[in-house]
N, C-alpha and C positions, 0 to 999 in steps of 0.2 A: 245374433250367430256365437254359441259359445266356441272360446279357441280349444281346439286339441292338439297339444304339442306335448311332444316327448322331452321329458325331463332330464338332463345328464345326469353322467355320475358324479359322486363325489370328487374325482381325478382332476386334478390339476395339474394346466400345463406348467413347466419350469420356466416358459419363453414369457409368460405373462407377468411380468415384474411389477407392473401398475396394480395388478389383481394380489399377488404374492406379498408384497415389500411396498405398499402404498408411500412411507414416506422416505424412500430411497431417493439421491441426487437424480438417478436416471426419471423414475415416476415423476418428480417436480419438473422435467422437462416436458413431457410427455402433458403436463398441463400445462405447460408453458407454450406448447402446440397449439392444445385446443383453445388458450385464448386469444393468441394470436390469428388463430381462424377464424374465429368470434369477431375481433377487430378488422380481419381482412373482408369480411362479409357485411359489414354494420350495414349498406346501403340496400341489401337483399337477404332476405331471410334464407341460410343455410339449410337446407334441409336435406337434398340430396347431394353425398358427396363421394368422389371416386378416388382412392388413392393408386398410382403406377409408379413405373419406375421406365427409364428408359431400357435396360437391359436386365437380365436373369441374377439372382443371388444378389440385390441391391438391397435387400430388405424392408420391402414394402407390406410383407405379408404379416411380420413380425409389427411394423408401425402401427397397419389399421389395425389389428388386432387390438395393442396397448391403446391407442387413440380413440379406439370405442370404446372401451373400458372406463376410460375417464369421462366419455359423455356421459355413459352411465352412471359414473358415480356422483356428475354433477346434477342427478334428476330427472334426465330425459329418459324418453322411452326410446330405445338404439333399436335399430336392425342392421345386423352386420352380413352381407348376402358374397360369397365366394362366388364372383363371375370372371373367374379364371379356369373356363371350362377346356383350359390345355394341359395347366398342370396346377391343378388346386391343390390347396396345403391348410385351410379352415378344416377339416375334417382332423385332421393331425393335430393342430395346434389345441383346438377343443376337444377332442378326445371323443369324435363325432361319427356316427354311422354313415357313409356318404352313398348309400344306396339309392335314396331321394333327396332330391335337392332344384334347384333353380331349375334345370335342361326337364327334369319331371313337370315342372310347372309349364315351362315354355312350349312343350310338346301336348300340353293338356291333360296330360296323366293325374295331376295331383292337384291340390288349391294351396294358395299361402297358407291356410290355419291347417294343414296337412305337413306340410314341411319346414315350418318355423319351430325352432327349438328353442327351450328356456334355457340358458345359462345359470352357473350358478352365482354369477353379479347382476343385483337386483337391476332391473330395467333394460337387462340388455338380454335380445333375442339373435338366432343365429340362422340361417341357413346355407347350410353347403352347396358345392357345385351340383352335386349329384353325378350319375352316370355321365360320362364324357360323350358329348357328341358328334357327329363327323362334320357338322356345320356349324361350329359357334358363331362365327361371324354373322351368318342369317341369323341365326336365333335374335342374338341380341340386336340386330337391326329391326324386327318382327314387330309387327300391331302388337301381339300376343306381350312382348316386352315393356312397350310403353302403357297397356293396359294395365299391367303387373306391377309398376312404380307407380302408376296414380293409384292403385289399391295400398301401395305399402302405403305413401304418403298418407291415406287418411286414417292409419292405423299407427303412426310412428309420430316422433318429432323428427328424429334422423334415419334416413336410410344411407346405408357406408358400403359402397361397394370395393373389394377389392379385385382388381385387373392385372391382364396380362400388361406385360412390356410393351411399350410404346412404338419399339423399333422391330419389335417381332411380329407383329399381325396388327392388323387395323382394328381390335377389339376396341381399344382402349379409344381411340379416335372416336369409334362410333357412341361410345358411353359419353365422353366428355360432352358432346354437342347436345346428350339430354341433362347431365347433373347439372348442380348452380354450382358447382365448383371443384377444382382438381388442385391434387396436391403430388407433387412430384418427390420421389424418394431417390436418394444417389449414394453413393458408398462411397469413404474416402479412401484413395489410392487406387480405386476399382474402377469406376465409370470415368470412361474417357470423356473428355471434355467437351470436344465435337461431339460426340452422341448425345452428351447432355442436349447441347445446343440442337441436334437434331430432334430430338423428341419436344422440346420447347418449338419449334419451327411447326412440326405435326400436329402436335396439339393446337397452335395457334389458327392453324387454316381450317377448322372445324368451329373456330369461336370458342373456344374454349375458357371459361373463368380460373386461367391460374392461378390460384389462392398464394402460391409457395413452394417451398421446398424443403426437405428435411438432408441433412448429411449427415450418413452414418458413422459409429466407428471413428468419430476423431481422436488422435492418440491424447489420452489424458496430459500428459507432460505438455500438450499444447493449449490443453483447455482446461476450466474445472467439471467438464460436462462433457457426457461423452454424444450427446444429441443438440444440433444448432439447429434453430427456426431461423429462415432470412427470405428474403425475397428473390 
């Protein structure tokens, strides 16, 4: 079936440093995260991955967007999906219309081909959240979502989800149980240690494959890099 997707405008989002300045130290750190993720999943193919955080404003959406760009730059066919259907941001980052998206597919109004958009990064397609539904958790745990994931896996090398924070709602736990791996994002001097531990505990309760964590906003004077990947 021929894919019908809307092409994005040439407007570039300033936050996508991996696209705008791929030679920068920060872009190099995103590539380091990408490499470490691949090593962390060496025993199992990493085809579906979700990125989440303990709480809001910790940089998960910025991280997942730049990571998706680096995977596409590696030559993979990547689909980035905004599955945070409570406070979506993907359409802002990539300058997308959000009138159609994931929620449109899950309620049966649109197909994958109708909501997937080509980005100006070769190999990277995008699906915004779509209209905010009254029941995100129910949609994410539905049979429609499982069928949609299988369809995406048949067409893409990697399917990456931007998820709501773990401690806010159950959405991240629902999806963590379905994805091959989970990346947890935290922010220096903002993420409470106990909150981070609680987020990990909740993910482990659903037997999530926690690949590692990203610490954002490390002070430059304390590190040569702004981003650090660890376990």
